[in-house]
Structures are given as C-alpha cells and as structure tokens.
N, C-alpha and C positions, 0 to 999 in steps of 0.2 A: 557105530557113533551117535551121540547124540547131534541133531543137526545145529544147536546153538551154539558146539564147542567147535564144531567144525568153521561154524561162520568167524567166531572167535580167534580161531588160529589162522584164517584166510588175513583177518584183518592186522594182527601181526605180522604175519608173512610178509604183506606187502609193506607194513610202514619201515617193518626191519630192510625189508629189500631196498627202498625209496631213497632210505637213510644212508646207509651202507653205497649204494650206486652213487650217490653221489657228493658224500666224502670218497670215493677212489676216482672218479672226475677231478674235481679238485684238488687230489692231490697230482693230476697232469696240468692241470689247467694251468696250477700257480709256480708249474717249474718242478717237475720229478727231481731234476737235480740237489734243489734246493730243501727239498723233504730228504732228501738221501743223503745229505751236509748235515742235516736236523738228525736224522738217526742217527750219523756217526758223533755228534757232539753231545747223545745221549748212552754211549759206548753200545751201540747196535750196527749191526753188518750194514752199511751206504744200500748195499743190493735189496736188504730187506723192505726199503721202501718201494720198490718196483714190485715186489712180492706182494705186500698190502696192498695198496694201489690196486694191481689185476684182482686179488681175492675179491676186494671191495667194489670194484665197478662191476667186471663180470659177475663174481659172486651174489651181489646185489642184485643184479636185472635178471638171473637163475633164478632167484630166490622169489621175486615178485613172480616168475612163471608158474613156479614150484618145479623147478628142476633142481632137483639134489640137492631138497631142501634141508634136511638132517645134514648131509655131512659138510656143506656149505653155513649152517650154521655154528655145528662143531668148531668150523675155522675163524669164526666171525668171535664165539668164547674165548680163543686161544687168543684173537689181536686184541680185546676188551681187557681181559688178564692183562697181557704185558701192559697193555695204554693203563691201566689201575695203578698195578704195582711201580711202574716204571718210570711212571709221569708223574700220574694225578695225586696218588696217597698222601702226597705232602701237604697238596694244599688244603685239602680237607673236604667234609661232604660238601656244603655250599661255596668252598672257595671265599675269597680276598677279591679287595679291588684291585688286586695285582697280577691275578691268575683263577681262571674257571675253577669250580670245584670237582668232583667225580660222580655228581647225581646222574649226569646223562651217560657215561661208563655205565654205570649201575643197570639203570634202567635198560642199555640196548646188552649188555651181560645178561640180563633175566630173562628179557626179549629171546637172545642168541639159544640159550640153554635151554629154554621151553621149547622151543621150535626142534632143536636139536635131540632133543627124546621125543616128541610126540609129531612131527611132523605138520603135515598142513597139505590134505589130498583134495577137499574143495578148489575145485577150478584149477587143476594142477594139471602142465603138462604130462609130468611122469606119472601122473594115475592114469590120463589116456595112452601114453605108448604101452604101458601097463596091460591095459584093458584091451587094446589092439593087441597085443602079441601075445596074451594069455587067455585072452575073452573072460569064459566065466570063472574060469580056474582061482584068478587073478580075485576078484571077488569072493572064493571060497576062504581062498587063504588067508584075506583081511579081515572076515568076521571069526576065523580061527584065534 
C-alpha cells in the first residue's frame, strides 16, 4: 500500500479514536445515569447509554492503538447513524442558536466508515500481533 495512504489512515485512526474516547469518558464523568435518562427521553433504551459510552471509551482507545479498528469503526458508524437520524437531523447541517447541527456527526460518520472499510495497519498493535503469530505469512496474505 502507498505509504502516504497509510499515514493518512493513521491520522484518521488517531483523530477518530481520540474523539470517541473523550466522548465516552465524558458520558461517564458527567453522570452516566443522566445520559441514560436522556436516552430514554428520546425513546432509546436507557441501558444503551452504557453500551454506547463503553464502545466510545474502550473502542476509542483500541482504535488509537490500532486494535480491532475495522470492527470498532463499524460500531462507531452505527452510533453516528443513530445520532444523526434520531437526534441531529432536525437541527440542520449547521444548526441554529438553539441546537448544534449535524456537521460533526457527518465527519465522524465518514471517518468511521472509511476506517471500517480500509482499516489502518501503520503502527497498529493488531498488525504487530498478527506478524508475531504468523510471521511472513501475514505479510504475504496482506499483499494478495
């Protein structure tokens, strides 16, 4: 793969992981029970607040490390689609004085989908583990 593409994917991976990790942390720090109540107020099961916060926090950290990037990015994509259609769409792209728009959700959705499809192997723990377990066979399969 082109080295510039790998560097670009690494930048996306770190930015996406950091953003989700911080959002997950803030859900717990701000009172996860409050977030759970807010989920219920928009007709989502309250327990999903815990699921989303854990996926964001732990998944964000894992994506930064390059561990399970494709799977976690797919989960991030689902989270962003739900946020977009369930909460943000009515506010418009740029929002208003009363509510923010969905421009951030669109960017995070695009980043998540891109990494779900492509992955990011540069400086990833996953690549290191696979190379340790399979050696040169891993490199051969990746090139095919």
